[in-house]
C-alpha positions in Angstrom: 236.8 11.6 31.7 239.4 14.2 32.1 238.4 17.4 30.5 241.2 19.8 31.0 243.5 21.0 33.8 243.5 24.5 35.3 246.7 25.3 37.3 247.2 21.5 37.7 243.7 20.9 38.9 241.4 18.5 36.9 238.2 20.0 35.6 235.1 17.8 35.8 231.7 18.3 34.1 228.2 17.6 35.4 228.3 14.0 34.4 231.6 13.4 36.1 230.3 15.0 39.3 227.0 13.0 39.3 228.9 9.8 38.8 231.6 10.6 41.4 229.0 11.6 44.0 226.6 8.9 43.0 223.7 11.4 42.5 221.5 12.5 39.7 222.2 15.4 37.4 219.3 17.2 39.1 220.9 16.8 42.5 224.1 18.3 41.1 222.0 21.2 39.9 220.5 21.6 43.4 224.0 21.6 44.9 224.9 24.4 42.5 221.7 26.4 43.2 222.2 26.1 47.0 225.9 27.1 46.7 227.1 23.9 48.1 229.5 23.3 45.2 231.4 26.0 43.3 231.3 25.8 39.5 232.6 27.7 36.5 230.9 28.3 33.2 232.5 28.6 29.8 231.7 31.6 27.7 231.4 29.5 24.5 228.5 27.3 25.4 227.7 27.9 29.1 228.8 24.4 30.1 229.5 23.9 33.8 232.9 22.7 35.1 234.1 22.0 38.6 237.6 21.9 40.0 238.5 18.5 41.4 240.1 20.1 44.5 236.9 21.9 45.4 234.8 18.8 45.0 237.4 17.1 47.2 236.7 19.7 49.8 233.0 19.2 49.4 233.4 15.5 50.0 235.5 16.1 53.1 232.9 18.5 54.6 230.2 15.9 53.9 232.3 13.1 55.3 231.7 11.1 52.1 234.1 8.7 50.5 234.8 8.2 46.8 234.3 4.8 45.1 237.7 3.6 46.3 236.7 4.3 49.9 239.0 7.3 50.1 238.0 10.9 51.0 240.9 12.3 49.1 240.5 12.0 45.3 244.0 13.1 44.5 245.0 15.1 41.5 245.3 13.5 38.1 247.2 16.4 36.4 
């Protein structure tokens, strides 16, 4: 689910991140709380968004691969 693009970078929400990392929503919240992943909140409803490039860096630091077996997710925008 592509939400939007910020400077050519895809924005992902909590559900996208949980699915991509194959973790629960609570684990995504823990990553945020520990400062492991950077996030942005909208003023309108306080919803969290993540830049795909920053999640890509997180995956590379963790040495994890996406569902296609690649560390690099690429940009969709």
